[in-house]
C-alpha positions, 0 to 999 in steps of 0.5 A: 075896506083896505083889502077890498080897495086893493082887490078892486084896484088889482082887478081894474089893472088886470082888466086894463092890461089884458086885451078885452073881448070884443063882445059886449052885452046889448042894452036893448035900446032900439034902434041903434043910432048913427054917430059922427065924431068930429075932432079938431086939433088945438082948438081952444074952448072959447074960440067960437063965435057964440061965446063972444070971447073974440068979438070979430070971430065968426063960426056960423056952423058951430053957433048952429050946433050950440043953438040947435044942440048942446054946448058943454061949457065945462068939457076937459081932457085928461091930458092936454096933448095930442096923442094921450088925449086921442088915445083916451078918446079911443080907449076910454082910459086915462093916460097912465092906463093906456100908457100913451103919454107922449107924441112919440112912443108907439101904442101897446098891442093890448089896446082896444079902440071903441070902434072895434066894438061897433064893428063887432055889433054890425056898424060900418065905420070910417076914419078920416084924418089925423091919427097921430097916436103914439107914432108917425105911422099912417097905416090902417088901424083896427076898428075901421072899415074905411081908412084915410089918414096921413103920417104924423102931423100931416101938412095943410096943402097937397097932402098924401093920404093913406086910403085903405093901405094905398098912398094917394097924393093930392095936388093943385093946392088941395087943402087938407080940411076940404079933402077930408070933408069931401071924402067923408061926405062921399063915404056917407053917400056911398055907405051901406044904407042897411047898417048903422054907421060911425064916422070919425072925422079928425082934422089937422086944423088948427094945429100950428103952423097955422095955414088957412085955406086960400079963400080965408087968408087975410079975412081977419087981418087987422083984428087984435086979441084982447090980452088976458088978465095974466098976460103981463103978470110974470113981468110985474114987480108984484109977481111974488104975490101971485105965488106962481111956480118958477117954471111958469115965469121962466117959460115965458122966454121959451118955445111955449112962451109969449116972448119967444113963441116957437123960438121966434119973435112973432106978433101974437095978433098975427098968429091969432088971426091966422089961427082963426082963419085956419078954423074957418074951413073946419066950421065949413066942414061942420056945415057940410056934414050937417047939410048932408044929414038934413038932406038925407033925413038922417039928422033925427037919428044921428048924433054929431059930436064936435070936440077939440083934442086939447085947448090952447093958451094965447098969453094966459100966464105968459104962455102959449100952446097946451100941456099945462093944467090951466083952464085954457089948456085943458078945456075944450070945445064940446058941442053935441047935436041930435034933434031926435034925442033932446031939445036944442039950445042947452048949455050944460055946465056939468064937467065932462071929459074925453074918457066919456066919448067911448061910453056915450057912443057905445050907449048910442049903439045899444051896447053896455060899456066895458067895466074897464072904462072909467068914464060915463055916457053923457046922454043923461045930461043931454036929457036933463038928468044930472043925477049921480054925475061926477063932481070932480075931474082929474088931470095928468101930464108927463115930462117930455124930452123935447119940451123940458120946460113943462114938468110932470104934473097931476091935478084935480078940479072941482067946480070951486077949486083946482089943485095942481101937484108937480113931480120931480121939480123944486117948485111950488104946487098950486091951488086956485079958487075958480069961483072967486078967481076964474083967471087963476091969478092968485095961487092960494097954496100957502094960505093958512086958511086953505090948508085943509082944502089942500090936504083934502084935494091932495088926498083925493088926487092920490086916491085916484092914482092909487085906485087906477094904478097910476102911482108910477110913471109909464116909461117907454123904450125909446131912443133919441135919434141924432137929428132930434126925433124919437125912434123905437129901438125896433126901428133902427 
C-alpha cells in the first residue's frame, strides 16, 4: 500500500508539473451551458444583506441570487490571499502545486488555465478586470478571446485598461466597477451567438483602500459595526485561558491589527461603512448581468457564479484583513444562479472550495476534468445529491517578506473541528470545536481529552501534504528592490 501511495503521489506531481494537453474528453452532456463567473476581492462571506450579519447593509441583487439560486454557506479558499486564491480558481490546483504562493513572484510557464480548455472545445471566452496573479503585468493571458485588465491592484477612479493589448485610458471620474460591468455586458451583446460563452468578470472592489462610487458615498454614514465576540480578548486579563498563539496577540498592533490598521489610527466603523459603500456598485453589477441574461432569454442556459477571492476579518481575534485560517478570513461569499439546472432558494451547507470552480465549469461545458485537478464539480450539490462529497477541507499560507507578522501555516477543517499547524515559529498550534465554539474563542490544543483528535487531524493534514507533494515550501527567485517592492531577477 505504501508503494502504491508513493507511485500515485509521483504520478500526481508529474502530471501537475508537465504542461497538460488542451484536449479533454467530452462527457456527452448536451447542450453545453454558458457560464459567467463573477469574482470580488476581499468580500467577506456574511457581508450580504440576506445573512443579517450587518442589519443596515442592503444588497438586493445578491439577495436575489440567494433567493432564486443557491447560497453555499460553507465556501472556502485554499489560501486566503489574492494571487494564490486566483491561481487555484484558474488552475484547479492547490497553492503548493501551482506554486503561486504570494502576490509578487511570477507564474510558472507550465500552468494551464481552465478557460483554455473551453476555447479548445469551441467556447468564446472573455476576461474583465483584476488578474493580479503572481505579478503586476496586465498583458493578455492564455484562454481568453477578449481581454480587459489593469496592472496590479488597479485604481478605483479613471483606470487605464489593457484591452486586447492596447492601453485605453478612462477619465471624467470613470469608476472601475462600472467600467468593467458596462464593457462586460457590451461584450455579451456583441458575442458570436452561435457559440457558447464563458465570461470572467473580476472586480477590484472591495479591496482596500475603500473608495465607493460617488453615488454611494456616505449612504451608510453613522452606522456601526457590531463588534465581534473576540474583538477585545487579546487585551483581557484572562487572555491566557483562551490559549491563542502569541503572534495573534502581537499582531493587534500591526498593519493587520485593529489598534494600528494599515499603519494608521483609523476608526473601524468608518472603514466598514466605506467598505460596504464600495460593495454597492458590485451588487449593481450583478443586477446588470442578470437583467441582460433575462432580457435575452439566456438565464435558463447560463450558470452565474458569484464568489470572493478570500474573506476579511473585521476585528475577530483583534485582526483585520485576511491570510489567517480563522473563519472570517478563509470563508467566502458563494452564490450560484441557474434556473434551468435547479430549483432556487437552496442553502447548501456542504463544504466547497475555490478548486471546485474549474471542474464545475468544465462539466457545464460537457468536458471531463483533468486528472490533476483535486476539486469536484458542485453541480451534484445544486441538484440535491450529497453522495461521496468531501468531509474536510485543507488550507495553506506561506510567510511573506512584506507582512512578516503572519507565519506559514497549514490547516484542516471538518464540520466539527479545525486544526491549525504553524511552521517555523515558536508558538502554539490551534484546535477549535466549531460546533460548540463557532467564534473560535477557546483553543483546545492542550486539553488532554482532545489529544486523540489532535493526532488524527495532524495525521490527516500531513497525509494531504505528502500525497500532493506539499512537504516543501515553494521558493521563488525574487529580489527585494531598494524602494520596497519585489522584482524577478530577469526584470533588473
